[in-house]
C-alpha angles and dihedrals in degrees: 000000000000122000091246090055093054092051093056110112096195119051117192123194119196121206131181145061133321090297088057091047091056090045091053092052091048093049091047092054093046092051096037095114099036109094094196093075138057120185118205116200107215097157130136109215110218093024119146130186086223090064133068121312090245088075102049110012102037096062089053092045091048093049096046092049095049110020143038138222139167097220132030119203112196130190124172136143108082092105099034104093090108141097114273127227121211136155090287093055133254117350116203115236113262094016118127090248092052091049093052092048092046092051091048088059090051090051090054091059094044091050094052093048091047093050088052089058096245128144109235131223111185113193123210123221121265127240114276134211092251112075091208093051091046090052090052091049089051090053092049092044089058090056092048091050093048095050093042089054093051091056096044092250127142116254111203115194113214093179098117103026088116112026140117123260090276095051096257128140116274130173096206132057145128116304127213090286096048093255116137111235141134111300101169124058129241093268092062091233111072127057124240120243090270090047094054088049087056090052090045091052089053092051092044088063089062096055124103121239091239138015099258122183118334117251119248116287096240142013132223120243116269137175117273115261111239119254111203099218096039122104117245115283134205119259112303114271122236109254114250088226094062095082089061099041111156123238111260090238093051098060133055119244117273124254124217120211112254117259140153114280093234091061096053117109130207111260131186109258121251116218108257092355133099102216123219111245125253104262129224113193112241108263096017137094132199097251111197114222122228122275108296127243121206114256132159113276124236123201127235115247130208120335120297099351122202097210132065117273119271118267122276115288097030108143113258118254 
């Protein structure tokens, strides 16, 4: 490890799919000359929460058992517009059963990161060129926001980081230096390198100047906070972390990331924990897409592709 790395007071680990990989690279470039931060890319391009745990849970398990970080940034969902298979069989995308199973997988990641004493930023997916794909991402984003809130994590919507003045998809916009250039990739889903740097700059504004005390290792189960645009869910599950909840005297108090008061959102309280607020990136808003219509899903391929996505029905990578 380089000397500059050991001097960093805030270590950030990024987990997720190819969108997360691009985000990690953008954040690394934005913070390159700031010795206070070190960004670790622990993503798995092509990963999907609807796939085997080896894609989405194993990287988190491996990291928490071998490495340490102060902050976890998570981004999934780009490949998740598919039916899900669990012990009960195949669950159809957007069904109540699918939603419950998908949320349970999110909870596994959140539990591991909480037990590792990390503060969590969970990023939503941005608007895409396809209206159908965007509608599905809006549906999945609502689940992310709901589960993040239950665990006291920060949900950061990236929906309108790059949009026109009416909140619609655009491929071009102003980069970090104010120069107009392409910010979304050819597939209409990923960002370009300059686009990911723009996202990284937004996230960098949420980071603390130093590590501060670690958050508690676990959280007690709480009722899910309502999300206006989300379909009805079954009764809230009990968090897997509850059975190992730490004694209040055994853990230091939690620290929330600094943010303007006008951007804070009301969150359901967690017993013994001061939850971090749900985040809204400055200058953005969680635009809700139009009512979805069912259409075949297509997976996202390798990170930041330069060609359009494969046709519907192509097996996920």
